[in-house]
N, C-alpha and C positions, 0 to 999 in steps of 0.2 A: 237242702232244704230239712227242716228238720223235722223230719218226722219222716221217717221210716225212709230216710234217705233218698233220698229222695231225688232219686234217678230212677228211669228204667232202667231194668238190667238188659243188656244186650247181648244174649246168649248166643245166638246163631251167627253174631256180627260184632260179636264183641270187640275187635279189633279193626272196624270197619269207621264208619263217618261217628262223629261227637253226635251225642244222644243232644236232643233237644231236652233241657231241665227248667224247671221255673224255679224262682226263688222262693223262700219262705216267711215271706212277708204275710202277714195275713189281714183280714179284715179283722176290724175289733168291735166289741162289742160294750156298748155304756150300760148295757140292761144288768142290772144286777138279781134280776128276779129267775130264780127257778120255776119254770111251768110245772103244773101237773103231768106226770108221764102219763100216757095212756097205758091202756092195762096191758099186761103181759101177753102173748098168745101162745097156746098150748102148741107143743110139739108134734106135729104131724103134718103131710104132704097137704097142702092147700092150693097148689100148682106149681108152674115150672119156677124157678130162683132166678130173678133181676138180679144181677150181680154187679157193683161197680166199685171198682179197687184200680191200684197202680197197675198197670202193664205187667204181665209176666210175673206176680208177686206169689202165685203158690204153684207147687209144684202138678204140671196138667195132669198126669195120673190120677192124683188126689181128687182132681174136680170130676175126672172121667170115672172114677171108685163111687163119688157120690151119685151121679147121675143115673148110673147102673143098679146099684142099691136100692133107691128109691122110685126109680122110673120116675126121672124129671129130666127137663134138659137145664141148663145152666146159661141164661142170655146174656152175655158179657158187655160191659163198656167201663171205659178205663178214664182216669183223669191222670195228668201231668202235675199236680200241684193243689194243694186244700183248698186254695181260691176258687180254682176249677170245680172241685168237686163240691164247694158251698155255693157256688152258681147255680148247677145245675140243680140241686135242692130247692133253693130259691125261688128257679124258675119254674118247678112245679114237675120236675120229672120225678118219678118214682121208682124206686129201687127197694128190693127185699133188703141188704145188707148192705152195709158201706163202711170203711174203713179210716177213720180219722183217728190224726193223732191227738194226743192225752188233751191239748189246751183247746181244739175243736170240739171235743166232746163236752168240754165246758161250755162252750156258745151255743152247742147244737141244743143241749139240756136248757139253757138260759131259755132258749128261744121256742121249745116247745116241738122239738123236732124229731124226738126220739120217743121211742116206743122201750116199758120197761121190759125187762127181760128176767122172768121169773126161773132162778138157780135150781126149781125143785123140778123143773122141766128138763134138764140139762143131765142124761145119766151121767156124763164125764165130769160134772161143774166140779167135783174134789181133785179135779186134776189140778185146778187155778185157786178155788177157795178153798183151801184146806185151814187148818187151825193154825195160825201166826201168819197166814200169807199177807203180802202187802194187798194184793187186790182184793181182799174181803173188804179195805176200807180206804180204796186211794184218793188222793188229795183232788182229782180231777172229777170224780163220780160217788161222791160217798154212798156207801154201802154196794158200791156197783150196780145199781140198780139199772143201769141204762148200757151198759156196756162189759164185754168181756174181754181181756187183755189177749194181744195178739202177738206181737215181739216187743223186744226191749234193746236200746244198743247205746252206744256211746259215741263221742267224735273223738279223735284224737289224732297223732301224728304216724304218718308211714313213710319209712326211706327205703332208700338203695342202699345194702349193704356193701356194694361193690363200688359205687360211687362217694359213698360220703364214710369218713372214719372214725366221725368223732358226733355221738349225740349225746345230749346231758338231762334229756329227761323232762325238759322244760319246754314251755311253748316258745321259747327264745330260739328254740331249735329252728321256726320259721323264718330266722333272720343268718341261719347259717352261711358265711360267706365262701365255704367250700362248697355250697352248692348255688350259688349267685348266677340266677335266670335260669334256676332248674325247679325252681320252688312254686308252688300251686297253693292258693287259700282259697278253700271252697265259696264260691260263687253264692253265697246264702247269706243274707242280712242277719240274721239271728246267729247263726255259726261263727261269721267275722267277728261280729262284734262282742259275741260271748269269749272267743278266744280271748281277745283285746280286754275287756273286763276282768278276766280270772287273770291276765299275767300282772294286771293292776292291783287286783287285792277288791275287786267290785262285783256286785251280783250281775250274774250273767244276764237279767232282766233289766237292768238298770236304763233309764230315761232321765236321769238328772243333767242339768246342761253342763255343769262343770265336770261331770265324768265322761260324760260323750266328748267333750272337747279334748279330754286328755287319751281318751282311745281312739278319737280322730287322729291326732296327732301323734300317737306311736303306731297306729296302722299304715298312713301316709308314709313312715318312716321305713317301713317295710318293703316297699313298691321299690327301690333300687335294688332289690335281691329277688323279686317278684317275676317270675316269666307269667303268671295271670290269675286271675282270677276265674275258675272251673269248678263244678259239680261233676263234670265226666270223670272222675278221680279213679276210676278204673283202668279207663284206655290212656290217658295221661301217663301214670305209671308203665302200663302194659308196652306203651308204646317208647317208653325210655325218656319221653320230652321232661316227664317229673322224675327229681331225684329225691325230694323232700314234698309230701302232700300232706294237707289238713284233710282228713279223710275220717268216713262214717267207718266203725268198727265191723260190721256186718259188709261194707264193700271192701274191706281189705281182705278177710276173710275169702271172701270169694274170686278175688283177684287170687290170691295165694294158691286157694284149693282146686279152681277150676281153670284155672287163665296161665299161670306162671309154670313156665317150662322146668324154670329151676328154684323151688321155692325158698332157697336159703338167702338169695338175693335179695327178698323184700322182709323187713320187720315193723314192728308197730310198737310206738308206746302212749300211756295215758299218760300226760303230763303232770307232775306234781302239786301244781296250780290247783288242779281239779279239773273234770272235765265235763261237759254238757253231758246229762244224762236223760234218755228220753225213751216213748213207748209207744205204742200207740193200739187200737180197739177194734174188736168188732160191734158193729150200732146197727140196730134196726130200722128203719126211721117211722117217724110216725104215721104216716100215709102208704105205708110197705103194703104192695097188693096181696102178696102171699107171705105174712108173716111167721106162720106156721112151719113153712118150706126152710124161713129163714133159721127158726130155731133148731130146725133137725141139721141143718147145715153146720151151726156154729158147734153144736154137739159134735157132728162127725169131726171136724178140725181138731175139738180138746182129746180125741182118741190118740194114745200116744202113739200109735203107729203111723199114724197120718202126721202127726208135728214131728215124727222125725225125719218122713220123708219130706216136710217142706224145710226144716233145716239143712239136709244134704243139697236142696234145690236152691235156698235164698240164702245160706250161709248166714244167718242172723240167730240167736236163742229165741226159743219160744218157751213162754213161762210153762211150759206144761210139765208138772211134776216128774212123771216118769219119762221123759226126754229129755229133761235138764241134762242128764251125766252124758248123753250123746254128745249136747256141743261143747262139753266138757272135755271131752275124748277131742274132738274136729278141732281145738283151738288149743289143744297141750302142748304146742310147741311155740303158740304167740299168748300166754295168757293176758297178757293186757286187753286182749279182746273178749276176753267172757266179761259178761256182767251178772252178777249177782243180784238176785233180787232185791236185795238188800240195800243194793247200792242206787236203789233210786230211791230212798230214805234220804235225801240231801236236799240243799237247796238249788242246785244246778240244774233245776229244769224251766222250762222255757213256758212263762204264763201266756193265758189270757189279760192282755193290758187293754189300758185305756185307749181312746184316740187319742190324745193328746200325747198320750206315751209314744204310741206307735208312730206319729207323723214326726216327732223328734228324732226318733232312731232312723227312722227313713232319710229323715235330711241328712243326719251325720254319714249315712250309707253312701248316699248320694254324693257328698263331699267329697268322701274318699276314692269313690270310685272317677269321680272328674279331675280329683288333684294331678 
């Protein structure tokens, strides 16, 4: 999935049954209208927090700390895909805070489903909205009027150093004959097509028929080396089924930091042809019942000490200024996993596409998997 990665972290059963993960195809929007944002709420307690996020995606101690500090309860619900999140919002379910990936911020803004977030109401706003920050005016939310950055990440290749002797720093490593039938590609439409597109020199969002045909042919050629398509990347690696795995950077950091007994047996590369880079965000739905509490919660998560706790727990970088060095230290032995905010200023981000474009890409992915 393109979005925070798009699996549920299995902490208490990391080596147990495979996680249920959803692909990250998406519901397209043909509407190019940016609806008026509902006025920002003031940051004050106006009820308990109704929270909608990936499961196990923030440190529980950070959530409990917020409840204690503000005398509220956090009522949690979880989704397993962006489509699942959107379907609940479309059905009229009301939440105070949601966590969309970048291109879904675009869709939710277009449809008038978000409330404005007044940076002046956030005492820690300068942790992400400082002079020169990418997030002052990101491509997915001009002026960051309806979102605050959550995490950032990239997609690359992980491998077992005791099983594979040579890696070239290219997406071609997913065709490495030394690891035949121990290679996994993410079971994610955007990520798989992007890998093929980058190897062929195309845009990661391409929907051009000739380019999709070339990507289809390329990825079908990989299948004789492939063990499976799977987004259960941490468990595939930890069990030893995967010697080479198409993998999200934060998932690799979690594997190496929290799961692996021998860290040096695992390494990660960001292929030279380019890598998908993505981010997700905190947003407050337009119909949030307690938007003031949501504002306080966002401010709470921007506190550097809480960002550091969440980095240690989730193993993804949070672009909170005074917490950046902490992730850099965590990733010092695998610098390819680090994501500098300036990395986001490139074309390899997943965009919201037209219905026709999505249909063409989905057809190509279906053909690849069925071949």
